[in-house]
C-alpha positions as CSV (number, residue, x, y, z in Angstrom):
1,X,0.0,0.0,0.0
2,X,1.6,3.3,-1.0
3,X,1.9,5.9,1.7
4,X,-0.4,8.8,1.1
5,X,2.3,11.5,1.0
6,X,2.8,14.3,-1.5
7,X,6.3,14.1,-2.9
8,X,7.9,17.4,-2.0
9,X,11.6,18.0,-2.9
10,X,13.8,20.9,-2.0
11,X,17.0,22.0,-3.4
12,X,18.9,23.3,-0.3
13,X,22.5,22.0,-0.4
14,X,22.6,19.9,2.8
15,X,26.4,19.4,2.6
16,X,26.8,23.1,3.3
17,X,25.0,22.9,6.7
18,X,22.0,24.7,8.1
19,X,23.1,28.1,6.9
20,X,25.2,29.5,4.0
21,X,26.4,33.1,3.3
22,X,25.5,34.1,-0.3
23,X,26.8,37.6,-1.2
24,X,25.4,39.2,2.0
25,X,22.9,38.1,4.6
26,X,23.0,34.6,6.1
27,X,20.4,32.3,4.6
28,X,18.5,29.9,7.0
29,X,18.0,26.9,4.7
30,X,15.7,25.1,7.2
31,X,13.3,28.1,7.3
32,X,13.4,28.3,3.5
33,X,12.7,24.6,3.2
34,X,9.8,24.9,5.6
35,X,8.4,27.9,3.6
36,X,8.6,26.0,0.4
37,X,6.9,23.0,2.0
38,X,4.0,25.2,3.2
39,X,3.6,26.7,-0.3
40,X,3.5,23.3,-1.9
41,X,0.9,22.2,0.7
42,X,-1.3,25.2,-0.1
43,X,-1.0,24.5,-3.8
44,X,-2.2,20.9,-3.1
45,X,-5.2,22.4,-1.2
46,X,-6.2,25.1,-3.6
47,X,-7.2,23.2,-6.8
48,X,-10.4,22.9,-8.8
49,X,-10.3,19.1,-8.2
50,X,-10.3,19.6,-4.4
51,X,-13.1,22.1,-4.6
52,X,-15.2,19.6,-6.6
53,X,-14.4,16.8,-4.1
54,X,-15.5,19.1,-1.2
55,X,-18.8,20.1,-2.8
56,X,-19.7,16.6,-3.9
57,X,-18.9,15.5,-0.3
58,X,-21.7,17.8,0.8
59,X,-24.1,16.2,-1.8
60,X,-23.2,12.8,-0.4
61,X,-23.7,13.7,3.2
62,X,-27.0,15.5,3.0
63,X,-29.4,12.5,2.5
64,X,-27.8,10.2,5.2
65,X,-29.2,11.8,8.4
66,X,-32.5,12.5,6.8
67,X,-33.2,8.7,6.9
68,X,-31.0,8.3,10.0
69,X,-30.5,10.5,13.0
70,X,-32.8,13.4,12.0
71,X,-35.6,11.0,11.2
72,X,-35.0,9.2,14.5
73,X,-35.4,12.4,16.4
74,X,-38.7,12.9,14.6
75,X,-39.8,9.4,15.6
76,X,-38.6,9.9,19.2
77,X,-40.7,13.1,19.4
78,X,-43.6,11.2,18.0
79,X,-43.2,8.7,20.9
80,X,-42.2,5.7,18.7
81,X,-40.7,3.1,21.0
82,X,-36.9,2.9,21.2
83,X,-36.6,-0.7,19.8
84,X,-38.5,0.4,16.7
85,X,-36.3,3.4,16.3
86,X,-33.2,1.3,16.4
87,X,-34.7,-1.3,13.9
88,X,-35.2,1.6,11.4
89,X,-31.5,1.4,10.7
90,X,-32.4,-1.5,8.4
91,X,-33.9,1.0,5.9
92,X,-30.3,1.9,5.2
93,X,-29.6,-1.5,3.8
94,X,-28.9,-0.2,0.3
95,X,-25.7,1.4,1.6
96,X,-24.3,-2.1,2.4
97,X,-25.6,-3.7,-0.8
98,X,-24.6,-1.1,-3.4
99,X,-21.8,-3.2,-4.8
100,X,-24.6,-5.3,-6.4
101,X,-25.5,-2.6,-8.9
102,X,-22.3,-0.7,-9.0
103,X,-21.1,-2.6,-12.1
104,X,-23.9,-1.0,-14.1
105,X,-22.4,2.4,-13.3
106,X,-19.0,1.2,-14.4
107,X,-20.3,-0.3,-17.6
108,X,-22.8,2.3,-18.8
109,X,-22.5,6.1,-19.1
110,X,-25.4,8.6,-19.5
111,X,-25.4,10.6,-22.8
112,X,-24.3,13.8,-21.1
113,X,-21.4,15.1,-19.0
114,X,-19.1,12.1,-18.5
115,X,-19.5,8.6,-17.1
116,X,-19.2,9.7,-13.4
117,X,-20.8,13.2,-13.4
118,X,-23.7,12.1,-15.5
119,X,-24.8,9.5,-13.0
120,X,-24.2,11.9,-10.1
121,X,-26.6,14.4,-11.7
122,X,-29.3,11.8,-12.3
123,X,-29.3,10.7,-8.7
124,X,-29.2,14.2,-7.3
125,X,-32.3,15.2,-9.2
126,X,-34.1,12.0,-8.1
127,X,-33.1,12.6,-4.4
128,X,-34.5,16.1,-4.5
129,X,-37.9,14.7,-5.5
130,X,-37.7,11.8,-3.1
131,X,-36.9,13.9,0.0
132,X,-40.0,16.0,-0.7
133,X,-42.1,12.8,-0.2
134,X,-41.5,12.9,3.5
135,X,-43.7,16.0,3.9
136,X,-46.8,13.9,3.0
137,X,-46.6,11.5,5.9
138,X,-46.4,11.4,9.7
139,X,-44.6,8.8,11.9
140,X,-47.6,8.5,14.3
141,X,-50.0,7.4,11.5
142,X,-47.9,6.5,8.4
143,X,-44.8,4.8,9.8
144,X,-44.9,2.0,7.2
145,X,-45.1,4.5,4.3
146,X,-42.2,6.5,5.7
147,X,-40.2,3.3,5.9
148,X,-40.7,2.9,2.2
149,X,-39.7,6.5,1.5
150,X,-36.6,6.0,3.6
151,X,-35.7,2.9,1.7
152,X,-36.1,4.8,-1.6
153,X,-33.9,7.7,-0.4
154,X,-31.3,5.3,0.9
155,X,-31.1,3.5,-2.5
156,X,-30.7,6.7,-4.4
157,X,-28.2,8.1,-1.9
158,X,-26.2,4.9,-2.0
159,X,-26.2,5.0,-5.8
160,X,-25.0,8.6,-5.8
161,X,-22.2,7.6,-3.4
162,X,-21.1,4.9,-5.9
163,X,-20.6,7.6,-8.6
164,X,-19.1,10.2,-6.3
165,X,-16.6,7.8,-4.7
166,X,-15.5,6.6,-8.2
167,X,-15.2,10.2,-9.4
168,X,-13.0,11.2,-6.4
169,X,-10.7,8.2,-7.0
170,X,-10.4,8.9,-10.7
171,X,-10.1,12.7,-10.7
172,X,-7.3,12.8,-8.0
173,X,-3.8,11.5,-8.3
174,X,-2.6,8.7,-5.9
175,X,-0.6,11.1,-3.7
176,X,-3.8,13.3,-3.4
177,X,-6.1,10.6,-2.2
178,X,-5.6,11.1,1.6
179,X,-5.9,14.9,1.3
180,X,-8.9,14.5,-1.0
181,X,-10.5,12.2,1.5
182,X,-10.3,14.9,4.1
183,X,-11.9,17.4,1.8
184,X,-14.6,15.0,1.0
185,X,-15.2,14.3,4.7
186,X,-15.4,18.0,5.4
187,X,-18.0,18.5,2.7
188,X,-19.8,15.4,3.9
189,X,-20.0,16.6,7.4
190,X,-21.3,20.0,6.3
191,X,-24.0,18.0,4.5
192,X,-24.7,16.2,7.8
193,X,-24.9,19.6,9.5
194,X,-27.5,20.9,7.1
195,X,-29.5,17.6,7.4
196,X,-29.1,17.5,11.1
197,X,-28.9,21.0,12.7
198,X,-30.6,22.7,9.8
199,X,-33.5,20.3,9.6
200,X,-34.0,20.3,13.4
201,X,-34.0,24.1,13.5
202,X,-36.6,24.2,10.7
203,X,-38.7,21.6,12.4
204,X,-38.6,23.7,15.7
205,X,-39.8,26.9,14.1
206,X,-42.0,25.5,11.3
207,X,-42.7,21.8,10.9
208,X,-41.1,18.5,9.9
209,X,-42.8,18.7,6.5
210,X,-41.3,22.1,5.8
211,X,-37.9,20.8,7.0
212,X,-37.9,17.9,4.5
213,X,-39.1,20.1,1.6
214,X,-36.2,22.5,2.2
215,X,-33.8,19.6,2.3
216,X,-35.1,18.6,-1.1
217,X,-34.3,22.1,-2.4
218,X,-30.8,21.9,-0.8
219,X,-30.2,18.7,-2.8
220,X,-31.0,20.7,-6.0
221,X,-28.2,23.2,-5.1
222,X,-25.8,20.3,-5.1
223,X,-26.4,20.0,-8.9
224,X,-24.2,23.1,-9.3
225,X,-21.2,21.2,-7.8
226,X,-21.7,18.5,-10.4
227,X,-21.8,20.9,-13.3
228,X,-18.7,22.8,-12.3
229,X,-16.6,19.7,-11.4
230,X,-13.8,18.9,-13.9
231,X,-14.2,15.9,-16.1
232,X,-12.5,12.7,-15.3
233,X,-9.8,11.4,-17.6
234,X,-11.0,9.4,-20.6
235,X,-7.8,7.3,-20.5
236,X,-9.5,4.7,-18.2
237,X,-11.8,2.8,-20.4
238,X,-15.2,1.4,-19.3
239,X,-15.6,-2.4,-19.2
240,X,-16.5,-3.7,-22.6
241,X,-19.4,-5.9,-21.4
242,X,-21.4,-6.7,-18.3
243,X,-19.4,-9.9,-17.7
244,X,-16.2,-7.8,-17.5
245,X,-17.9,-5.2,-15.4
246,X,-19.4,-7.7,-12.9
247,X,-16.8,-10.5,-12.6
248,X,-13.4,-8.9,-13.2
249,X,-13.5,-6.3,-10.3
250,X,-14.2,-9.0,-7.7
251,X,-11.7,-11.5,-9.1
252,X,-9.0,-8.8,-9.3
253,X,-9.5,-7.9,-5.6
254,X,-9.9,-11.4,-4.3
255,X,-6.7,-12.6,-6.0
256,X,-4.7,-10.2,-3.8
257,X,-3.1,-11.6,-0.7
258,X,-5.0,-11.1,2.5
259,X,-8.2,-9.7,0.7
260,X,-10.5,-11.1,3.4
261,X,-8.4,-9.7,6.2
262,X,-8.7,-6.2,4.5
263,X,-12.4,-6.6,4.3
264,X,-12.6,-7.6,8.0
265,X,-10.6,-4.6,9.0
266,X,-12.9,-2.3,7.0
267,X,-15.9,-3.9,8.7
268,X,-14.5,-3.5,12.2
269,X,-12.4,-0.3,12.3
270,X,-15.4,2.0,12.8
271,X,-17.9,-0.4,14.3
272,X,-18.0,1.2,17.7
273,X,-18.1,4.7,16.4
274,X,-20.9,3.9,14.0
275,X,-23.0,2.1,16.6
276,X,-22.7,5.0,19.1
277,X,-23.7,7.5,16.5
278,X,-26.9,5.6,15.7
279,X,-28.2,6.4,19.1
280,X,-27.0,10.0,19.5
281,X,-30.4,11.6,18.6
282,X,-32.6,9.4,20.9
283,X,-29.9,9.9,23.6
284,X,-30.0,13.7,23.4
285,X,-33.8,13.6,23.4
286,X,-34.1,11.4,26.5
287,X,-31.4,13.3,28.3
288,X,-33.6,16.4,28.1
289,X,-31.8,18.5,25.4
290,X,-34.1,20.5,23.1
291,X,-33.9,20.4,19.3
292,X,-32.3,23.9,19.3
293,X,-29.6,22.9,21.8
294,X,-28.8,19.8,19.7
295,X,-28.8,21.9,16.5
296,X,-26.6,24.5,18.1
297,X,-24.1,22.4,19.8
298,X,-24.1,18.9,18.4
299,X,-24.6,20.0,14.8
300,X,-23.4,23.6,14.3
301,X,-20.7,23.9,16.9
302,X,-19.5,20.3,16.2
303,X,-19.2,21.2,12.5
304,X,-16.1,23.3,13.1
305,X,-14.5,20.6,15.1
306,X,-15.2,18.2,12.2
307,X,-13.7,20.5,9.6
308,X,-10.7,21.1,11.7
309,X,-10.4,17.3,12.4
310,X,-10.7,16.5,8.7
311,X,-8.2,19.1,7.7
312,X,-5.7,18.0,10.4
313,X,-6.2,14.4,9.2
314,X,-5.6,15.3,5.6
315,X,-2.4,17.2,6.4
316,X,-1.2,14.4,8.6
317,X,-1.8,12.0,5.7
318,X,0.4,14.3,3.5
319,X,3.3,14.2,6.0
320,X,3.1,10.8,7.8
321,X,2.5,7.2,6.8
322,X,-1.1,6.0,6.4
323,X,-0.4,3.2,8.8
324,X,0.6,5.5,11.6
325,X,-2.4,7.8,11.0
326,X,-4.8,4.9,11.2
327,X,-3.3,3.9,14.6
328,X,-3.4,7.3,16.2
329,X,-6.9,8.3,14.8
330,X,-8.3,4.9,15.7
331,X,-7.3,5.3,19.3
332,X,-8.8,8.8,19.4
333,X,-12.0,7.5,18.0
334,X,-12.4,5.0,20.8
335,X,-11.6,7.6,23.5
336,X,-14.1,10.1,22.0
337,X,-16.9,7.5,22.1
338,X,-16.2,6.8,25.8
339,X,-16.8,10.5,26.4
340,X,-20.6,10.0,25.9
341,X,-20.7,7.7,28.9
342,X,-19.4,10.6,31.0
343,X,-22.3,12.7,29.6
344,X,-24.8,10.0,30.4
345,X,-24.0,9.8,34.2
346,X,-24.7,13.5,34.7
347,X,-28.0,14.0,36.6
348,X,-29.3,16.8,34.3
349,X,-28.5,18.4,31.0
350,X,-25.1,20.1,31.0
351,X,-24.5,22.2,27.9
352,X,-20.8,22.7,28.7
353,X,-20.1,19.0,29.0
354,X,-22.1,18.3,25.9
355,X,-20.0,20.9,24.0
356,X,-16.7,19.3,25.1
357,X,-17.8,15.7,24.3
358,X,-19.3,16.6,21.0
359,X,-16.4,18.7,19.9
360,X,-13.9,16.0,20.7
361,X,-16.0,13.3,19.0
362,X,-16.3,15.4,15.8
363,X,-12.6,16.3,15.9
364,X,-11.5,12.6,16.2
365,X,-14.2,11.4,13.8
366,X,-13.0,13.8,11.1
367,X,-9.4,12.6,11.4
368,X,-10.4,8.9,11.5
369,X,-12.7,9.1,8.5
370,X,-10.1,10.9,6.4
371,X,-7.5,8.1,6.9
372,X,-10.1,5.4,6.6
373,X,-11.5,6.7,3.3
374,X,-8.0,7.4,1.9
375,X,-7.0,3.8,2.7
376,X,-10.0,2.4,0.8
377,X,-9.4,4.7,-2.2
378,X,-5.8,3.4,-2.6
379,X,-7.1,-0.2,-2.6
380,X,-9.1,0.2,-5.8
381,X,-8.1,-0.6,-9.4
382,X,-8.9,2.4,-11.7
383,X,-10.4,0.1,-14.2
384,X,-13.2,-0.9,-11.8
385,X,-13.3,2.1,-9.5
386,X,-17.1,2.2,-8.9
387,X,-17.5,-1.5,-8.3
388,X,-14.5,-2.0,-6.0
389,X,-15.0,1.1,-4.0
390,X,-18.7,0.2,-3.6
391,X,-17.7,-3.2,-2.3
392,X,-15.4,-1.6,0.3
393,X,-17.8,1.1,1.4
394,X,-20.6,-1.5,1.6
395,X,-18.5,-3.3,4.2
396,X,-17.9,0.0,5.9
397,X,-21.7,0.6,6.3
398,X,-22.6,-2.9,7.6
399,X,-22.0,-2.0,11.3
400,X,-24.1,1.2,11.0
401,X,-27.0,-0.7,9.4
402,X,-27.2,-4.3,10.8
403,X,-25.5,-3.7,14.2
404,X,-27.1,-0.3,14.3
405,X,-30.5,-2.0,14.0
406,X,-29.9,-3.7,17.3
407,X,-28.5,-0.5,18.9
408,X,-31.9,0.6,20.4
409,X,-32.4,-2.8,22.1
410,X,-28.8,-2.9,23.4
411,X,-29.1,0.6,24.8
412,X,-32.4,-0.2,26.3
413,X,-31.0,-3.2,28.1
414,X,-27.6,-1.8,29.1
415,X,-28.5,1.8,29.8
416,X,-26.8,4.8,28.2
417,X,-23.6,4.8,30.3
418,X,-22.8,1.1,29.7
419,X,-23.9,1.3,26.1
420,X,-21.3,3.9,25.2
421,X,-18.6,2.0,27.1
422,X,-19.6,-1.1,25.1
423,X,-19.4,0.9,21.8
424,X,-15.9,2.1,22.7
425,X,-14.6,-1.3,23.6
426,X,-15.9,-3.1,20.4
427,X,-13.6,-0.8,18.4
428,X,-10.5,-2.5,19.8
429,X,-10.5,-5.6,17.5
430,X,-10.4,-3.5,14.4
431,X,-7.6,-1.3,15.8
432,X,-5.5,-4.4,16.7
433,X,-5.9,-5.6,13.1
434,X,-3.5,-2.8,12.1
435,X,-0.7,-5.1,13.4
436,X,-1.2,-6.9,10.1
437,X,-1.1,-3.8,8.0
438,X,2.3,-4.4,6.4
439,X,1.1,-7.8,5.1
440,X,-1.6,-6.1,3.1
441,X,0.7,-3.9,1.0
442,X,0.8,-4.6,-2.7
443,X,4.1,-6.4,-3.6
444,X,5.1,-3.9,-6.3
445,X,4.9,-0.9,-3.9
446,X,5.7,-2.6,-0.5
């Protein structure tokens, strides 16, 4: 596995030492090298490709909470029982099954834009319409119908993710994948903010129906990102037939050494973090926090921590080995999840403690996701980007969906304090699998 580092070279003559006198003032070569490095880093940040990845990250993040945490807050407010709320994670099943239809997006291309952006545009328009359907139903009387709408939105959102992930892998160079992942994570988290804090605030002042209509309009704004995004290179040819699109991506991946270990690592690395996040909204509601408090602290205030965390993660990935970043960020993820058990033992709502816990969780989550996504991007073969990336991210979503569907029952039986301790501890097996990381490297780049 290649380390996700931007190759930066400087011309300071090291044999002359730290300083050298050149026709006058003494030159500090270390300072000059550092300045050049900062300039090169800024150049890597400020490109049209990175802007497109950031904006498409927003488009990818917006629908998730609208069938997840935000919708669960709506159900909790409607007095739907906790076990049913937890079971609703199953409507997100398309996120874990998207590799089944991803070959179609590799094989076929719409007759406009390019193979990736064309599909992204189609799914964005469909999502805008589907999100508006929420406004016609209510959880107290139409829960089954809303489950169907959630399933539809999850399918369209998962399909959009297939195309966006493939686009990011193909439009960025290998050495940009880690930094690009952090940009995508930051955009994704802003999408979560709009779908979380924005929707909750709209529901507080207006209604849930209005909130979901506005979210549908916000999805239409994402179309601008698709239209201004640079085209992907035409050098990578699409599979010639369905057999090549369906069979070859899986065979190519499974022929690698330790393929199943890699899939197991992807499954386990964020399992605790994902299970904990599934219950955040019901937890806040039961602990007595209002929608505006959650919107203001958990969503809006936490956004800046996530952006900072994602940016720090991306810059660390530029300078340090991916393996080391996964270790450090994985440990921080576990510690941040344990912080919610501290919040749970407090006898009444504490906005100051909520702010500390949420800030730290978002900071660590941004760093961890940047390394995690960058790792998966580097595993893919550019010939089958959509299918292989969909396979990997499908495994990534399994804990959130299937284990998340049990999270309500587990929290109900364990209590909030023990539940968050449990979520922290089950992240340890995935972290320990990093001891095998060097075995997963491709022979040609090991």
